[in-house]
C-alpha positions as CSV (number, residue, x, y, z in Angstrom):
1,M,81.7,116.0,134.1
2,E,84.3,115.8,136.8
3,K,87.4,113.7,136.0
4,T,89.7,112.0,138.4
5,L,93.4,111.2,137.6
6,G,93.9,107.6,136.4
7,T,90.2,107.1,135.5
8,P,88.6,106.6,132.1
9,L,87.0,109.5,130.2
10,Y,83.6,107.9,130.3
11,P,83.3,106.0,133.6
12,S,79.8,104.8,132.9
13,L,81.2,102.4,130.3
14,K,82.6,99.1,131.3
15,Y,86.4,98.8,130.8
16,C,88.8,95.8,130.8
17,T,90.1,95.3,134.4
18,R,93.7,95.0,133.0
19,C,94.0,97.6,130.2
20,C,92.1,100.7,129.0
21,M,89.8,99.2,126.4
22,P,86.0,99.8,126.8
23,E,83.1,97.6,126.1
24,T,82.4,99.6,123.0
25,N,85.4,98.1,121.2
26,E,84.1,96.1,118.3
27,G,83.7,92.4,119.1
28,M,84.8,93.1,122.7
29,Q,84.7,90.0,125.0
30,F,85.4,90.0,128.7
31,D,86.1,86.8,130.7
32,E,84.7,86.1,134.2
33,M,87.4,88.4,135.7
34,G,86.6,91.3,133.4
35,I,89.7,90.8,131.3
36,C,89.6,91.3,127.5
37,L,90.8,88.9,124.9
38,A,93.7,91.1,123.9
39,C,95.0,91.1,127.5
40,R,94.6,87.3,127.5
41,S,96.6,87.1,124.3
42,S,99.4,89.1,126.0
43,E,99.5,86.6,128.8
44,Q,99.6,83.7,126.3
45,K,102.6,85.2,124.5
46,M,104.6,84.6,127.7
47,H,103.9,80.8,127.6
48,I,104.0,80.0,123.9
49,D,106.8,77.8,122.6
50,W,108.0,80.5,120.1
51,P,111.0,78.5,118.8
52,R,108.6,75.7,117.8
53,R,106.3,78.2,116.1
54,E,109.2,79.7,114.2
55,K,110.2,76.2,113.1
56,M,106.7,75.9,111.7
57,L,107.1,79.2,109.9
58,K,110.3,78.0,108.4
59,G,108.5,74.9,107.2
60,I,105.7,76.9,105.6
61,L,108.1,79.3,103.9
62,D,110.5,76.5,102.8
63,H,107.5,74.5,101.3
64,H,106.4,77.5,99.2
65,K,109.9,78.4,98.1
66,L,110.4,74.8,97.0
67,H,107.2,74.6,95.0
68,S,107.0,78.1,93.6
69,G,109.1,77.2,90.6
70,A,109.8,80.2,88.3
71,N,107.1,82.2,90.1
72,Y,107.3,84.5,93.2
73,D,107.6,82.5,96.4
74,C,105.0,84.5,98.1
75,M,103.1,87.9,98.2
76,V,103.6,90.5,100.9
77,P,101.0,93.3,101.0
78,I,102.8,96.5,102.0
79,S,102.0,100.1,102.8
80,G,105.6,101.3,103.6
81,G,104.8,101.4,107.3
82,K,106.7,99.7,110.1
83,D,105.0,96.3,109.7
84,S,105.7,96.3,106.0
85,W,109.4,96.8,106.5
86,F,109.6,94.1,109.2
87,Q,107.7,91.6,107.0
88,L,110.1,92.2,104.2
89,H,113.1,92.0,106.4
90,V,111.9,88.6,107.7
91,I,110.9,87.3,104.3
92,T,114.0,88.4,102.3
93,K,116.8,88.8,104.8
94,V,116.0,86.1,107.3
95,Y,114.4,83.4,105.1
96,G,115.7,84.3,101.6
97,L,112.4,84.2,99.7
98,T,111.6,86.3,96.6
99,P,108.3,88.0,97.2
100,L,106.0,90.2,95.2
101,A,105.2,93.3,97.1
102,V,101.7,94.6,96.5
103,T,100.2,98.0,97.6
104,A,96.6,99.1,97.5
105,S,97.2,102.8,97.8
106,H,94.6,105.0,99.6
107,N,96.0,107.9,97.7
108,W,96.5,109.6,101.0
109,L,100.3,109.0,101.4
110,S,102.1,111.3,103.8
111,P,105.5,112.7,102.8
112,A,107.2,110.3,105.2
113,G,105.0,107.5,103.9
114,K,106.1,108.1,100.3
115,R,109.7,108.1,101.3
116,N,109.4,104.9,103.3
117,L,107.5,103.1,100.6
118,E,110.0,104.1,97.9
119,R,113.0,103.3,100.0
120,C,111.8,99.8,101.1
121,L,111.7,98.7,97.5
122,E,115.3,99.6,97.1
123,V,116.5,98.4,100.5
124,F,115.0,94.9,100.0
125,G,115.4,94.7,96.2
126,I,111.9,93.6,95.5
127,D,109.3,93.7,92.6
128,H,106.3,95.8,93.4
129,V,102.7,96.3,92.1
130,M,100.6,99.2,93.2
131,F,97.1,100.3,92.5
132,T,96.3,103.9,93.0
133,P,92.6,105.1,92.7
134,S,91.9,108.4,91.1
135,R,91.7,111.4,93.3
136,S,88.1,112.1,92.3
137,T,87.1,108.5,93.1
138,V,88.8,108.6,96.4
139,N,86.9,111.8,97.3
140,K,83.6,110.2,96.4
141,M,84.4,107.1,98.4
142,A,85.5,109.1,101.4
143,R,82.2,111.0,101.4
144,A,80.1,107.8,100.9
145,S,82.1,106.0,103.5
146,L,81.1,108.2,106.4
147,K,77.4,107.4,106.0
148,A,78.0,103.8,105.0
149,I,80.3,102.7,107.9
150,G,80.9,105.7,110.1
151,D,84.5,106.5,109.1
152,A,86.3,108.0,106.1
153,C,88.3,104.9,105.1
154,W,86.0,102.3,103.4
155,H,88.2,102.2,100.3
156,C,91.3,101.5,102.5
157,H,89.6,98.8,104.5
158,T,88.4,97.1,101.4
159,G,91.4,97.7,99.1
160,V,94.0,96.2,101.4
161,S,92.3,92.9,101.1
162,S,90.6,92.9,97.7
163,F,93.5,94.1,95.5
164,P,96.3,91.9,96.9
165,L,94.1,88.8,96.7
166,K,93.1,89.6,93.1
167,I,96.8,89.9,92.3
168,A,97.7,86.6,94.1
169,I,95.0,84.8,92.1
170,N,96.0,86.4,88.8
171,F,99.7,85.6,89.3
172,G,99.2,82.1,90.7
173,I,100.9,83.0,94.1
174,K,99.9,80.5,96.8
175,L,101.1,82.3,99.9
176,V,100.2,85.7,101.3
177,V,102.3,86.9,104.2
178,Y,100.8,89.5,106.6
179,G,102.5,91.0,109.7
180,E,100.9,91.6,113.0
181,S,98.5,88.8,114.3
182,P,94.8,89.6,114.9
183,A,95.5,88.3,118.4
184,E,97.8,91.1,119.1
185,F,95.4,94.0,118.8
186,S,91.9,93.1,117.7
187,G,90.3,91.8,120.9
188,R,88.5,89.3,118.8
189,A,91.0,86.4,118.9
190,T,93.8,85.0,121.0
191,Y,97.0,83.2,120.2
192,L,95.5,79.9,121.3
193,N,92.3,80.1,119.3
194,D,93.5,77.4,117.0
195,D,94.4,74.1,118.6
196,T,96.2,73.2,115.4
197,Y,99.0,75.6,116.2
198,E,100.0,73.1,119.0
199,A,99.0,70.0,116.9
200,T,101.4,67.1,116.3
201,G,102.4,66.1,112.8
202,S,104.5,67.8,110.2
203,D,105.4,71.4,111.0
204,Y,104.1,72.6,107.7
205,V,100.7,70.8,107.9
206,A,100.2,72.0,111.5
207,G,101.1,75.6,110.5
208,R,98.9,75.8,107.4
209,E,95.9,74.6,109.3
210,G,96.1,77.6,111.7
211,R,94.6,81.0,111.4
212,D,95.0,81.1,107.6
213,N,92.1,78.8,107.1
214,I,89.8,81.8,107.4
215,F,90.8,82.8,103.9
216,R,90.0,79.5,102.4
217,S,86.7,78.8,104.2
218,D,85.5,82.4,104.3
219,P,87.1,84.7,101.5
220,E,84.9,87.6,102.7
221,H,86.5,87.6,106.2
222,W,87.9,91.1,105.7
223,L,84.6,92.4,104.4
224,K,82.8,91.1,107.5
225,N,85.4,92.3,110.0
226,S,86.7,95.6,108.5
227,A,85.1,97.0,105.4
228,R,81.5,96.1,106.4
229,V,80.0,97.1,103.1
230,S,80.6,95.4,99.8
231,A,81.7,97.2,96.6
232,E,78.4,96.3,95.0
233,A,76.6,98.1,97.8
234,M,78.6,101.2,97.2
235,I,77.5,101.6,93.6
236,G,75.4,104.7,93.1
237,K,76.5,106.3,96.4
238,E,77.9,109.8,95.8
239,G,78.0,109.1,92.1
240,L,80.2,106.0,92.3
241,R,80.0,103.8,89.3
242,D,80.6,100.0,89.0
243,K,83.7,100.9,86.9
244,D,85.0,103.0,89.8
245,L,85.0,100.0,92.1
246,V,86.7,97.3,90.0
247,M,89.6,96.8,92.3
248,Y,87.4,96.8,95.4
249,R,85.4,93.7,94.5
250,M,86.4,90.6,96.4
251,P,87.3,87.5,94.4
252,S,84.5,84.9,94.4
253,V,84.4,81.8,96.5
254,D,85.0,79.7,93.5
255,D,88.1,81.7,92.6
256,F,89.5,81.2,96.1
257,K,88.9,77.5,96.0
258,E,90.6,77.1,92.6
259,A,93.5,79.4,93.6
260,D,94.1,77.5,96.9
261,I,95.6,80.7,98.5
262,H,97.0,80.4,102.0
263,A,97.6,83.5,104.2
264,I,99.7,83.7,107.4
265,F,100.4,86.3,110.0
266,L,104.1,86.5,111.0
267,G,102.9,87.4,114.4
268,D,101.4,84.0,114.9
269,Y,104.8,82.4,114.5
270,M,107.3,84.9,116.0
271,F,107.1,87.1,119.2
272,W,105.7,90.4,118.0
273,D,107.0,93.5,119.8
274,N,106.1,96.8,118.1
275,E,108.6,98.9,120.1
276,R,111.6,96.7,119.6
277,Q,110.8,96.2,115.9
278,T,110.6,100.0,115.4
279,E,113.8,100.5,117.2
280,F,115.5,97.8,115.0
281,L,114.1,99.3,111.7
282,V,115.2,102.8,112.6
283,K,118.7,101.7,113.6
284,E,119.2,99.1,110.9
285,Y,117.6,100.7,107.9
286,G,116.8,104.3,108.7
287,W,113.0,103.8,108.6
288,E,111.4,107.1,109.1
289,Q,109.0,107.9,112.0
290,D,106.8,111.1,112.1
291,H,104.0,112.7,114.1
292,V,100.7,110.8,113.9
293,Q,97.5,112.7,114.9
294,G,95.5,111.3,117.7
295,T,98.3,109.4,119.5
296,Y,101.6,109.7,121.2
297,K,103.3,107.0,119.1
298,R,105.2,107.9,116.0
299,Y,105.1,104.7,114.0
300,K,101.6,103.4,113.6
301,S,100.0,104.6,110.3
302,V,102.8,107.1,109.7
303,E,102.3,106.5,106.0
304,C,98.9,108.1,105.8
305,V,97.6,111.7,106.3
306,M,94.2,110.5,107.4
307,P,94.5,108.2,110.5
308,G,93.6,111.1,112.7
309,V,90.1,111.3,111.1
310,H,89.6,107.5,111.2
311,D,90.4,107.4,114.9
312,Y,88.5,110.5,115.7
313,T,85.3,109.0,114.1
314,K,85.9,105.9,116.3
315,F,86.1,108.1,119.3
316,L,82.8,109.8,118.3
317,K,81.1,106.4,117.7
318,R,82.6,104.3,120.5
319,G,84.1,106.7,123.1
320,F,87.8,105.8,122.5
321,G,90.4,106.4,119.8
322,R,94.0,105.6,119.1
323,G,95.2,107.0,122.3
324,T,93.4,104.2,124.1
325,D,94.6,101.6,121.5
326,M,98.2,102.5,122.0
327,A,98.0,103.1,125.8
328,S,96.3,99.6,126.2
329,Q,99.1,98.0,124.3
330,D,101.7,99.7,126.5
331,V,99.8,98.7,129.6
332,R,99.8,95.1,128.5
333,A,103.6,95.3,127.7
334,G,104.3,96.7,131.2
335,L,105.4,100.1,129.8
336,L,102.6,102.0,131.5
337,T,100.3,101.5,134.5
338,R,96.6,101.3,133.7
339,E,96.1,104.7,135.4
340,E,98.9,106.3,133.2
341,G,97.2,104.7,130.2
342,F,93.9,106.3,131.0
343,E,95.5,109.7,131.3
344,L,97.2,109.4,127.9
345,A,93.9,108.1,126.4
346,K,92.0,111.2,127.7
347,K,94.7,113.5,126.4
348,Y,94.7,112.2,122.8
349,D,91.4,110.6,122.0
350,Q,89.3,113.7,122.3
351,E,91.5,116.0,120.2
352,R,90.0,117.2,117.0
353,P,92.5,116.3,114.3
354,Q,93.8,118.8,111.9
355,A,93.2,116.3,109.0
356,L,89.5,116.8,109.6
357,D,89.7,120.1,107.7
358,Y,91.2,118.2,104.7
359,Y,88.5,115.6,104.9
360,L,85.7,118.2,104.9
361,Q,87.4,120.0,102.0
362,I,87.5,116.9,99.8
363,T,84.1,115.6,100.6
364,G,82.1,118.8,100.7
365,Y,80.6,118.1,104.1
366,T,80.2,121.0,106.6
367,E,81.5,120.4,110.1
368,A,77.9,120.4,111.4
369,E,77.0,117.7,108.9
370,F,80.0,115.6,109.9
371,Y,79.0,115.7,113.6
372,E,75.4,115.0,112.7
373,I,76.3,111.9,110.8
374,M,78.6,110.7,113.6
375,Q,75.8,111.2,116.1
376,E,73.7,108.8,114.1
377,K,76.5,106.3,114.1
378,R,77.1,106.3,117.9
379,L,76.6,102.9,119.6
380,P,73.4,102.6,121.7
381,Q,75.2,102.2,125.0
382,F,77.2,105.4,124.2
383,K,74.6,107.4,122.4
384,D,73.3,109.5,125.3
385,I,76.7,110.2,126.9
386,P,77.9,113.8,126.2
387,I,80.9,113.8,123.9
388,V,84.0,115.6,125.1
389,V,85.9,117.3,122.2
390,K,89.0,119.4,122.3
391,G,89.7,121.8,119.5
392,K,87.6,123.6,116.8
393,V,84.0,122.5,116.4
């Protein structure tokens, strides 16, 4: 297959006319000009009244601080990654709240990830609760995950939502604070999806009626948009028992209604800039970057040893990986041309990650079995296109 500089790896697929994202991105939508929602969001960021939104954020945080009494003011789910540190900086240093930090560990922490997680607890002086699944259970879940959803990370997709929300309900914490907005990266939403962000009325009421209502009206939002398969559906797969999956069961709708939990994304209320935030955290706090397989960036998912496998399975299913994700973000930010983005995507997306050896070891799959399963998971519009792979096969 002949390639031309500045063109995508699979030219038969449709790509956004602004960035490098293909039609095979989950939930992908193009407008009449062929522009994806993530690119539309990047345009919206330039026209949003961010000081007004930050005022709304202050209203939300002040309200919960005032009404939390002797309890924690909010919960911040953390991994130790860049977003975690920035969330905690904003919550503790800028707004002076007392959060409970919660971690659903994937039990795949990298050395840099362990150091960053331990240090952030000291730097920000916070209480912390962490759930770590047993190594044998993780191995079973990782094996079952490939057939169930086409990547290795079902327990991470599920645990990062189910466990923090269980803790919020059990501790009576009313506010959960996430970091990056779905409008920033997902391609399924924009910053102006909710008219209520620009509504009149009190700042707090306007803010709480924004994107966080998905958690109150649809507590299985994360299940539908990330994990895909419920904990109940995983029972019996690869020897998994119901007792192995206690922390992966989502709270019930009734529990959600009674708890009245609100969730916000800081990125909906303040201008989000991954590059500047990383520079700030490294300079101000000594946050540690490291090599991340499958991309040229050194900050996204640095806390995990397995992102290379996750992104490689996405490449095998959908024809793009984290190289495309990161290049598209840089194109939107004006750091790269679209042509330069395609070249970086081609360089990194098709590389077989070293972490695949570890994944095969813990799951017992052969490499041939791995590729056979991934062939079955390929999208229809991508199924008959030859896969380009660099590295050991």
